[in-house]
OpenMM code with the backbone's topology and positions (N, CA, C; nanometers):
from openmm import Vec3, app, unit

residues = "MET ARG MET ASP LYS GLN THR PHE LEU LYS THR SER GLY LEU GLN VAL LYS VAL LEU GLU LEU TRP ILE GLU GLN GLU TRP LEU VAL PRO GLU GLU THR PRO THR GLY LEU HIS PHE GLN GLU ILE ASP VAL ALA ARG VAL ARG LEU ILE ARG GLU LEU GLN SER ARG ILE GLY ALA ASN ASP ALA GLY ILE ASP VAL ILE LEU HIS LEU MET ASP GLN LEU HIS GLY MET ARG ARG ALA MET GLU GLU LEU ARG ARG ASP MET ALA LYS LYS GLY".split()
positions = [
    Vec3(14.5974, -11.1531, 21.7596),
    Vec3(14.4952, -11.0464, 21.7207),
    Vec3(14.3903, -11.0830, 21.6340),
    Vec3(14.2698, -11.0118, 21.6921),
    Vec3(14.1248, -11.0569, 21.6107),
    Vec3(14.1468, -10.9629, 21.4922),
    Vec3(14.0963, -10.9957, 21.4002),
    Vec3(14.0552, -10.9244, 21.2638),
    Vec3(13.9353, -10.9548, 21.2263),
    Vec3(13.8641, -10.8156, 21.1741),
    Vec3(13.7428, -10.8384, 21.0944),
    Vec3(13.7754, -10.8920, 20.9401),
    Vec3(13.6964, -10.9034, 20.8820),
    Vec3(13.6850, -10.9744, 20.7563),
    Vec3(13.7928, -10.8696, 20.6544),
    Vec3(13.7476, -10.7270, 20.6670),
    Vec3(13.8217, -10.6361, 20.5778),
    Vec3(13.9967, -10.6507, 20.6285),
    Vec3(13.9989, -10.6230, 20.7388),
    Vec3(14.1328, -10.6158, 20.8030),
    Vec3(14.2303, -10.7622, 20.7469),
    Vec3(14.1516, -10.8530, 20.7592),
    Vec3(14.2043, -10.9876, 20.7340),
    Vec3(14.2497, -10.9993, 20.5649),
    Vec3(14.1624, -10.9547, 20.5076),
    Vec3(14.1798, -10.9246, 20.3425),
    Vec3(14.2904, -10.8507, 20.3250),
    Vec3(14.3244, -10.7454, 20.3958),
    Vec3(14.4126, -10.6605, 20.3400),
    Vec3(14.5505, -10.7208, 20.4079),
    Vec3(14.5528, -10.8058, 20.5142),
    Vec3(14.6625, -10.8606, 20.5914),
    Vec3(14.7246, -10.9615, 20.5009),
    Vec3(14.6127, -11.0385, 20.4737),
    Vec3(14.6415, -11.1441, 20.3731),
    Vec3(14.6704, -11.1393, 20.2399),
    Vec3(14.6199, -11.0611, 20.1939),
    Vec3(14.6155, -11.0328, 20.0431),
    Vec3(14.5382, -11.1015, 19.9551),
    Vec3(14.4238, -11.1666, 20.0450),
    Vec3(14.3337, -11.2575, 19.9364),
    Vec3(14.2300, -11.1679, 19.8819),
    Vec3(14.1485, -11.2303, 19.7705),
    Vec3(14.0682, -11.1649, 19.7070),
    Vec3(13.9270, -11.1946, 19.7891),
    Vec3(13.8361, -11.1559, 19.7661),
    Vec3(13.6947, -11.1825, 19.8477),
    Vec3(13.6648, -11.3059, 19.7894),
    Vec3(13.6637, -11.3330, 19.6809),
    Vec3(13.6006, -11.4610, 19.5973),
    Vec3(13.6861, -11.5826, 19.6488),
    Vec3(13.8243, -11.5543, 19.6811),
    Vec3(13.8994, -11.6641, 19.7067),
    Vec3(13.8968, -11.6996, 19.8903),
    Vec3(13.8679, -11.6041, 19.9280),
    Vec3(13.8360, -11.6144, 20.0695),
    Vec3(13.7186, -11.6733, 20.0900),
    Vec3(13.5898, -11.6491, 20.0231),
    Vec3(13.4845, -11.7093, 20.0552),
    Vec3(13.4765, -11.8672, 19.9993),
    Vec3(13.5760, -11.8820, 19.8840),
    Vec3(13.5878, -12.0500, 19.8501),
    Vec3(13.6674, -12.1083, 19.9641),
    Vec3(13.7493, -12.0410, 20.0108),
    Vec3(13.8461, -12.1364, 20.1077),
    Vec3(13.7862, -12.1508, 20.2530),
    Vec3(13.6619, -12.0734, 20.2611),
    Vec3(13.5909, -12.0886, 20.3866),
    Vec3(13.4759, -12.2007, 20.3404),
    Vec3(13.4434, -12.1812, 20.2399),
    Vec3(13.3465, -12.2884, 20.1767),
    Vec3(13.4127, -12.4422, 20.2012),
    Vec3(13.5535, -12.4386, 20.1826),
    Vec3(13.6108, -12.5713, 20.1724),
    Vec3(13.6544, -12.5953, 20.2722),
    Vec3(13.6475, -12.5039, 20.3829),
    Vec3(13.6969, -12.5201, 20.5143),
    Vec3(13.8207, -12.5256, 20.5331),
    Vec3(13.9077, -12.4496, 20.4358),
    Vec3(14.0516, -12.4402, 20.4488),
    Vec3(14.1012, -12.3334, 20.5670),
    Vec3(13.9696, -12.2410, 20.5881),
    Vec3(13.9812, -12.1403, 20.6724),
    Vec3(13.8467, -12.1492, 20.7376),
    Vec3(13.8660, -12.1317, 20.9034),
    Vec3(13.7402, -12.1370, 20.9666),
    Vec3(13.7381, -12.0328, 21.0596),
    Vec3(13.6933, -11.9254, 21.0186),
    Vec3(13.7054, -11.8131, 21.1218),
    Vec3(13.5651, -11.8063, 21.2165),
    Vec3(13.5968, -11.7363, 21.3170),
    Vec3(13.4808, -11.7241, 21.4368),
    Vec3(13.3903, -11.6303, 21.3639),
    Vec3(13.2626, -11.6972, 21.4002),
    Vec3(13.1495, -11.5965, 21.3270),
    Vec3(13.0748, -11.5498, 21.4830),
    Vec3(13.0422, -11.4191, 21.4395),
    Vec3(12.9786, -11.3610, 21.5661),
    Vec3(12.8785, -11.2759, 21.5429),
    Vec3(12.7905, -11.1921, 21.5827),
    Vec3(12.6818, -11.1129, 21.5621),
    Vec3(12.7453, -11.0069, 21.4590),
    Vec3(12.8657, -10.9754, 21.4839),
    Vec3(12.9001, -10.8545, 21.3874),
    Vec3(12.9998, -10.9023, 21.2904),
    Vec3(12.9929, -11.0282, 21.2494),
    Vec3(13.0491, -11.0913, 21.1275),
    Vec3(13.1852, -11.1839, 21.1560),
    Vec3(13.2496, -11.2154, 21.0319),
    Vec3(13.3269, -11.3068, 21.0654),
    Vec3(13.4693, -11.2202, 21.1228),
    Vec3(13.5456, -11.3147, 21.2055),
    Vec3(13.6759, -11.2799, 21.2454),
    Vec3(13.7678, -11.3802, 21.2538),
    Vec3(13.8920, -11.3229, 21.2009),
    Vec3(14.0196, -11.3974, 21.1863),
    Vec3(14.1243, -11.3787, 21.2820),
    Vec3(14.2297, -11.4767, 21.2962),
    Vec3(14.3192, -11.4541, 21.4226),
    Vec3(14.4717, -11.4714, 21.3020),
    Vec3(14.5622, -11.4296, 21.3758),
    Vec3(14.6989, -11.4599, 21.3217),
    Vec3(14.7106, -11.5942, 21.2482),
    Vec3(14.7053, -11.6833, 21.3023),
    Vec3(14.6872, -11.7994, 21.2538),
    Vec3(14.6272, -11.8252, 21.1123),
    Vec3(14.5242, -11.7652, 21.0984),
    Vec3(14.4506, -11.7736, 20.9847),
    Vec3(14.5511, -11.7200, 20.8671),
    Vec3(14.6176, -11.5754, 20.8934),
    Vec3(14.6943, -11.5383, 20.7879),
    Vec3(14.8088, -11.6257, 20.7838),
    Vec3(14.8727, -11.7056, 20.8701),
    Vec3(14.9858, -11.8092, 20.8450),
    Vec3(14.9498, -11.9146, 20.8019),
    Vec3(14.7965, -11.9466, 20.7895),
    Vec3(14.7613, -12.0594, 20.7105),
    Vec3(14.7085, -12.0113, 20.5639),
    Vec3(14.6868, -11.9016, 20.5434),
    Vec3(14.6811, -11.8723, 20.4046),
    Vec3(14.8424, -11.8601, 20.3233),
    Vec3(14.9291, -11.8312, 20.4073),
    Vec3(15.0729, -11.8292, 20.3363),
    Vec3(15.0886, -11.9757, 20.3295),
    Vec3(15.0681, -12.0611, 20.4028),
    Vec3(15.1084, -12.1974, 20.3739),
    Vec3(15.0359, -12.2566, 20.2678),
    Vec3(14.9043, -12.2197, 20.2532),
    Vec3(14.7908, -12.2708, 20.1038),
    Vec3(14.8712, -12.2068, 20.0009),
    Vec3(14.9255, -12.0874, 20.0049),
    Vec3(14.9984, -12.0208, 19.8600),
    Vec3(15.1090, -12.0982, 19.8632),
    Vec3(15.1980, -12.1460, 19.9497),
    Vec3(15.3234, -12.1918, 19.9345),
    Vec3(15.2952, -12.3521, 19.8778),
    Vec3(15.1951, -12.4262, 19.9320),
    Vec3(15.1556, -12.5342, 19.8769),
    Vec3(15.1167, -12.5394, 19.7226),
    Vec3(15.0212, -12.4449, 19.6924),
    Vec3(15.0018, -12.4187, 19.5929),
    Vec3(15.1288, -12.4012, 19.4460),
    Vec3(15.1959, -12.2972, 19.4968),
    Vec3(15.3099, -12.2507, 19.4143),
    Vec3(15.4277, -12.3015, 19.3878),
    Vec3(15.4864, -12.3416, 19.5250),
    Vec3(15.6003, -12.3955, 19.5102),
    Vec3(15.5957, -12.5373, 19.5017),
    Vec3(15.5225, -12.6037, 19.5796),
    Vec3(15.4853, -12.7594, 19.5855),
    Vec3(15.4070, -12.8032, 19.4488),
    Vec3(15.3090, -12.7272, 19.4241),
    Vec3(15.2271, -12.7722, 19.3059),
    Vec3(15.0846, -12.8332, 19.3618),
    Vec3(15.0686, -12.8407, 19.4715),
    Vec3(14.9483, -12.9305, 19.5318),
    Vec3(14.8409, -12.8711, 19.4563),
    Vec3(14.7349, -12.9948, 19.4322),
    Vec3(14.5941, -12.9336, 19.3859),
    Vec3(14.5026, -12.9042, 19.4768),
    Vec3(14.3921, -12.8732, 19.4755),
    Vec3(14.2841, -12.8733, 19.5960),
    Vec3(14.2531, -12.9808, 19.6822),
    Vec3(14.2681, -13.1253, 19.6020),
    Vec3(14.2610, -13.2299, 19.6671),
    Vec3(14.3938, -13.2508, 19.7821),
    Vec3(14.4856, -13.2316, 19.7342),
    Vec3(14.6431, -13.2543, 19.7881),
    Vec3(14.6152, -13.1459, 19.9099),
    Vec3(14.5644, -13.0070, 19.8766),
    Vec3(14.5772, -12.9206, 19.9930),
    Vec3(14.4803, -12.9537, 20.0879),
    Vec3(14.3444, -13.0181, 20.0509),
    Vec3(14.2251, -13.0622, 20.1670),
    Vec3(14.3152, -13.1698, 20.2666),
    Vec3(14.3913, -13.2711, 20.1971),
    Vec3(14.4649, -13.3685, 20.2770),
    Vec3(14.5559, -13.3315, 20.3686),
    Vec3(14.6752, -13.2435, 20.3130),
    Vec3(14.7698, -13.1868, 20.3846),
    Vec3(14.7094, -13.1134, 20.4998),
    Vec3(14.6109, -13.0165, 20.4934),
    Vec3(14.5435, -12.9417, 20.5954),
    Vec3(14.4820, -13.0182, 20.7154),
    Vec3(14.4179, -13.1187, 20.6464),
    Vec3(14.3267, -13.2267, 20.7336),
    Vec3(14.4432, -13.2842, 20.8323),
    Vec3(14.5760, -13.3447, 20.7685),
    Vec3(14.6665, -13.4131, 20.8568),
    Vec3(14.7499, -13.2937, 20.9560),
    Vec3(14.7449, -13.1823, 20.9054),
    Vec3(14.8127, -13.0814, 20.9991),
    Vec3(14.7274, -13.0782, 21.0897),
    Vec3(14.6069, -13.0390, 21.0873),
    Vec3(14.4771, -13.0123, 21.1967),
    Vec3(14.5032, -13.1096, 21.2929),
    Vec3(14.4932, -13.2436, 21.2563),
    Vec3(14.5024, -13.3475, 21.3310),
    Vec3(14.6493, -13.3799, 21.4145),
    Vec3(14.7532, -13.3408, 21.3444),
    Vec3(14.8474, -13.3400, 21.4273),
    Vec3(14.8730, -13.2478, 21.5545),
    Vec3(14.8148, -13.1058, 21.4956),
    Vec3(14.8077, -13.0127, 21.5869),
    Vec3(14.7425, -13.0454, 21.7129),
    Vec3(14.6227, -13.0861, 21.6727),
    Vec3(14.4912, -13.1562, 21.7921),
    Vec3(14.5680, -13.2701, 21.8602),
    Vec3(14.6422, -13.3386, 21.8268),
    Vec3(14.7079, -13.4726, 21.8745),
    Vec3(14.8276, -13.3760, 21.9757),
    Vec3(14.8771, -13.2850, 21.9364),
    Vec3(14.9899, -13.2173, 22.0157),
    Vec3(14.9236, -13.1496, 22.1558),
    Vec3(14.7955, -13.0992, 22.1082),
    Vec3(14.7435, -13.0093, 22.2178),
    Vec3(14.6826, -13.1418, 22.3089),
    Vec3(14.6638, -13.2371, 22.2981),
    Vec3(14.6018, -13.3311, 22.3721),
    Vec3(14.7202, -13.4038, 22.4741),
    Vec3(14.8005, -13.4310, 22.3764),
    Vec3(14.9448, -13.4672, 22.4624),
    Vec3(14.9914, -13.3649, 22.5392),
    Vec3(14.9925, -13.2453, 22.5337),
    Vec3(15.0349, -13.1502, 22.6307),
    Vec3(14.9350, -13.1417, 22.7588),
    Vec3(14.8161, -13.1724, 22.7468),
    Vec3(14.6960, -13.1744, 22.8276),
    Vec3(14.7347, -13.2855, 22.9193),
    Vec3(14.7583, -13.3959, 22.8493),
    Vec3(14.7951, -13.5440, 22.9238),
    Vec3(14.9213, -13.5012, 23.0040),
    Vec3(15.0150, -13.4436, 22.9405),
    Vec3(15.1067, -13.4286, 23.0208),
    Vec3(15.1026, -13.3341, 23.1666),
    Vec3(15.0241, -13.2346, 23.1210),
    Vec3(14.9820, -13.1347, 23.2339),
    Vec3(14.9059, -13.2236, 23.3618),
    Vec3(14.8325, -13.3231, 23.3336),
    Vec3(14.7345, -13.3904, 23.4317),
    Vec3(14.8332, -13.4810, 23.4806),
    Vec3(14.9152, -13.5350, 23.4073),
    Vec3(14.9897, -13.6237, 23.4810),
    Vec3(15.0892, -13.5474, 23.5752),
    Vec3(15.1249, -13.4510, 23.5605),
    Vec3(15.2209, -13.3583, 23.6113),
    Vec3(15.1745, -13.3242, 23.7591),
    Vec3(15.0416, -13.3076, 23.7356),
    Vec3(14.9629, -13.2560, 23.8802),
    Vec3(14.9231, -13.3778, 23.9468),
    Vec3(14.9367, -13.5042, 23.9180),
    Vec3(14.8717, -13.6293, 23.9922),
    Vec3(15.0274, -13.6707, 24.0389),
    Vec3(15.1093, -13.6073, 23.9786),
    Vec3(15.2777, -13.7135, 24.0036),
    Vec3(15.2994, -13.6359, 24.1235),
] * unit.nanometer
topology = app.Topology()
chain = topology.addChain("A")
for resn in residues:
    res = topology.addResidue(resn, chain)
    for name in ("N", "CA", "C"):
        topology.addAtom(name, app.Element.getBySymbol(name[0]), res)
């Protein structure tokens, strides 16, 4: 589900300043359109993850940067592997 900024703020429970900071830090990367920023459900899940990293694990900003970067790399590799698997299945 695609959400505008106001809906995302309500759904995620973030404050505007925190959202702006997290976008600046590239912890969240919303889609930019002529009508404004748009978010997905995955962005809400990412907010929950960041909050958990902060509160339960006690990760600082630098730690969260590293964790999110590694997770993004892992997801990218999984997508690439799935594409490779599909391509191999087509050729097989």
